[in-house]
C-alpha positions in Angstrom: -12.1 -14.3 4.2 -13.4 -11.3 6.2 -15.6 -13.3 9.1 -18.8 -11.8 11.2 -16.6 -11.1 13.9 -14.2 -8.6 11.7 -16.8 -7.6 9.3 -17.4 -4.2 11.2 -13.9 -2.9 10.4 -13.6 -2.1 6.6 -9.6 -2.0 6.2 -8.2 -1.3 2.7 -6.0 0.9 1.5 -5.2 4.1 -1.5 -4.9 1.5 -4.6 -3.9 2.3 -8.2 -6.2 3.3 -10.8 -3.3 2.6 -13.6 -5.0 1.4 -17.0 -8.1 3.4 -16.0 -10.4 4.2 -12.4 -12.4 0.9 -13.6 -9.5 -1.8 -12.6 -9.5 -0.2 -9.0 -12.0 -2.3 -7.2 -10.2 -5.0 -9.1 -7.0 -4.4 -7.3 -8.6 -3.4 -4.1 -10.2 -7.2 -4.1 -6.3 -8.7 -4.9 -5.1 -7.2 -1.7 -8.0 -8.1 0.3 -9.2 -5.4 1.0 -12.8 -4.6 2.2 -12.9 -0.4 1.7 -10.6 1.1 -0.6 -9.0 4.7 -2.1 -8.1 6.2 -5.4 -7.5 9.5 -7.4 -10.2 9.5 -10.0 -7.4 11.6 -11.9 -3.9 12.4 -11.7 -3.4 14.3 -8.6 -0.5 15.8 -9.4 -1.9 17.7 -12.5 -4.6 20.5 -12.6 -6.4 19.4 -15.8 -7.3 15.3 -16.8 -8.9 13.6 -19.6 -12.5 13.4 -19.0 -14.2 9.7 -17.2 -15.4 7.7 -20.9 -18.1 5.9 -20.7 -16.3 2.4 -20.1 -14.2 4.0 -17.5 -17.5 4.7 -15.6 -19.7 1.5 -16.0 -16.3 -0.5 -15.8 -16.2 1.1 -12.2 -19.7 0.7 -11.6 -19.9 -3.1 -11.9 -16.6 -4.3 -10.5 -17.5 -2.3 -7.3 -21.6 -4.1 -7.3 -19.6 -7.8 -8.1 -17.0 -7.5 -5.1 -19.0 -5.9 -2.7 -18.1 -2.3 -2.3 -21.0 -0.1 -1.6 -19.8 3.8 -1.8 -19.8 4.1 2.1 -16.6 2.0 1.4 -14.9 4.3 -1.0 -12.6 7.3 -0.3 -11.5 9.1 -2.9 -8.2 11.4 -2.7 -8.8 14.8 -3.8 -5.5 16.5 -5.9 -2.5 17.2 -3.6 -2.4 20.6 -5.5 -5.7 22.1 -4.4 -5.7 24.9 -1.4 -9.1 25.9 -1.5 -8.0 28.0 1.9 -5.2 30.2 -0.4 -5.6 33.7 0.2 -4.9 34.8 -3.3 -8.4 35.5 -5.3 -7.3 33.7 -9.0 -5.4 31.0 -6.7 -8.3 30.2 -4.5 -10.6 30.3 -8.0 -8.9 27.6 -9.5 -8.3 25.5 -6.6 -12.0 25.7 -6.1 -12.6 25.0 -9.7 -10.3 21.7 -9.5 -12.0 20.5 -6.9 -15.7 20.7 -8.5 -14.1 19.1 -11.0 -13.1 15.9 -9.0 -16.5 16.1 -6.8 -18.3 16.3 -10.5 -16.0 12.7 -11.7 -17.2 11.1 -8.3 -20.8 11.7 -9.4 -20.1 10.0 -12.8 -18.6 7.4 -10.8 -21.2 7.0 -8.4 -18.9 7.9 -5.3 -20.6 9.8 -2.6 -17.1 11.3 -0.7 -14.1 13.0 -1.9 -11.1 13.7 1.0 -9.2 16.8 0.6 -6.6 18.7 2.3 -8.2 21.7 3.8 -5.4 24.5 2.8 -2.9 26.8 3.9 -2.8 30.4 4.3 1.0 30.7 2.9 1.8 33.4 5.8 -0.4 35.8 4.2 -3.5 36.0 6.0 -4.3 34.3 9.6 -5.4 31.3 10.3 -9.0 32.1 11.1 -9.3 33.6 7.8 -7.9 30.6 6.3 -10.2 28.4 7.9 -13.2 30.7 6.8 -11.9 30.8 2.6 -12.4 26.8 3.3 -15.3 27.0 4.2 -16.5 29.5 1.6 -15.4 27.0 -1.1 -17.6 24.8 0.3 -20.5 26.3 0.1 -20.2 27.6 -3.0 -19.3 23.7 -3.9 -22.3 22.2 -2.6 -24.2 24.7 -4.7 -22.7 23.3 -7.8 -22.9 19.4 -6.7 -25.8 17.6 -5.9 -24.9 14.0 -3.8 -20.7 14.4 -3.1 -19.8 15.0 1.1 -16.3 17.0 1.2 -14.0 15.4 3.8 -11.6 17.5 5.2 -8.1 15.5 6.2 -6.2 16.6 9.5 -3.0 17.9 8.9 0.4 17.3 10.2 0.5 21.1 10.5 3.5 21.2 8.2 4.5 24.4 7.1 1.2 26.9 7.0 -1.2 23.9 6.5 -4.2 24.4 8.8 -6.7 21.6 10.0 -4.1 20.3 12.8 -6.1 20.8 15.3 -9.3 19.1 15.2 -10.9 22.7 16.4 -9.9 24.1 13.7 -11.8 21.5 11.4 -14.7 22.0 13.4 -14.8 25.8 13.3 -14.7 24.8 9.3 -17.8 22.7 9.4 -19.2 25.6 11.8 -19.3 27.7 9.2 -21.0 25.2 6.3 -24.3 25.6 5.7 -25.3 22.3 4.4 -23.3 20.3 7.2 -25.4 17.0 5.9 -22.2 17.0 3.3 -19.6 17.7 5.2 -16.6 15.8 7.3 -13.4 14.7 8.1 -11.0 11.9 7.8 -8.4 11.6 10.5 -4.4 10.6 9.4 -2.8 8.8 12.3 0.6 9.9 11.2 -0.5 13.5 10.9 -2.6 13.9 14.5 0.9 12.1 15.8 2.8 14.7 13.9 0.8 17.6 14.7 0.8 16.8 18.8 -2.1 14.0 19.7 -0.2 11.1 21.4 -2.1 8.1 20.3 1.3 5.7 21.0 -0.2 5.8 24.2 -3.3 4.4 25.8 -4.3 7.1 27.6 -3.2 9.4 24.7 -5.3 7.6 22.3 -8.3 7.2 24.4 -8.1 11.2 25.2 -7.8 11.8 21.5 -11.0 9.2 20.4 -12.8 11.4 22.7 -12.0 15.0 21.4 -13.5 12.7 18.1 -16.5 12.2 19.9 -17.1 15.3 21.4 -16.0 17.6 17.6 -17.5 15.5 15.0 -19.5 12.0 16.5 -19.8 9.8 13.7 -21.9 12.0 12.0 -18.8 13.6 10.6 -16.2 11.2 10.9 -15.8 9.3 7.4 -12.9 8.0 7.8 -9.0 7.3 8.8 -5.6 6.8 7.5 -3.9 4.4 8.7 0.3 5.4 8.5 2.9 5.2 10.9 5.1 7.9 11.2 8.6 8.3 10.3 9.3 11.3 13.0 8.5 11.9 16.4 5.5 13.5 18.6 4.4 16.8 17.2 7.4 17.1 14.8 4.9 18.7 12.5 6.6 16.5 9.7 4.1 14.4 7.0 6.6 11.7 6.9 4.7 8.0 6.3 5.9 4.8 7.2 5.2 1.4 6.8 2.5 0.1 9.9 4.9 -0.9 13.0 8.5 0.5 11.8 7.8 4.1 12.7 7.3 6.0 15.8 4.1 4.7 16.7 5.0 1.0 16.5 1.8 -1.6 16.4 0.1 -0.6 19.7 -2.2 2.2 18.0 -3.5 0.3 15.2 -3.8 -2.8 17.3 -6.2 -0.4 19.7 -8.4 1.4 16.2 -9.1 -1.9 15.0 -10.8 -2.7 18.7 -12.7 0.3 18.9 -15.8 0.2 18.1 -16.4 4.1 17.0 -14.3 3.2 14.1 -16.5 0.4 12.6 -18.1 0.7 10.0 -15.8 3.5 7.7 -13.1 3.0 5.5 -9.7 2.6 7.3 -7.2 3.3 4.4 -3.6 2.2 4.5 -1.3 4.9 2.7 1.6 3.1 3.6 5.0 3.7 1.4 5.2 0.1 0.1 1.8 -0.7 -2.0 3.6 -4.5 -2.4 3.3 -4.4 1.3 -0.3 -3.3 1.3 -2.3 -7.2 1.3 0.0 -8.2 4.2 -0.6 -5.2 6.3 -4.5 -5.2 6.1 -4.2 -8.9 7.0 -2.3 -8.1 10.0 -5.0 -5.3 11.1 -7.9 -8.1 11.1 -5.7 -10.6 12.7 -5.0 -8.0 15.6 -8.7 -7.5 16.2 -9.6 -9.4 19.4 
């Protein structure tokens, strides 16, 4: 049972939707999650079967039963989507795929969707890529009503943009309806991109940058992952908490940082069988 002292931290994991999205809140509750992420469709396919009435009603009723308000739910969009794609046909395909995911969220009553910003494929500049991402966000806002697009920082692998917080801010600056855009910060990605959250001074500096660039209105959640690779590697390889380059100290600082209160703090570590243990340990680290 999570007590009042720890209730301001909503720690959870990206849980399985096997058998239907209606099972996700049940799976989250079983591991002691106070928040959760999910895929509303197969993340490695462009298309999916429509949600059924049973999917939708089951998901909503289980969320209500187990106390998961929608500000605790941060689904992840397909890994195939690249709304920074320089090719017009490929860009539209990604845009339409994200639209489908947003519409699925609307059916389920979910109010946020997390997505990797995109990549320029070394065909256009980073700045042009950021503008294409913002253009997609603006179009998608016109075709949906209630879902906030949450842009996740990247490790900077390949030609991916969004590895610097300033790039995410540049996208937001070009979005017309800023009430429906935000960011999610992945700890592994941040460390791989050169943000030294391992040390206390580096952690404080990183939090200060997040406060200055985004503040709470735009910061919608965190992904909690240790990193297999070293600081500034630009390589995205998640590791179990405490077993990578970061160790446990950064996660102690995160769960004791008031700036991260009342937002989804989502585990994406490699071993899903370890999530319940990691969640319990994170709560025990709260001073």
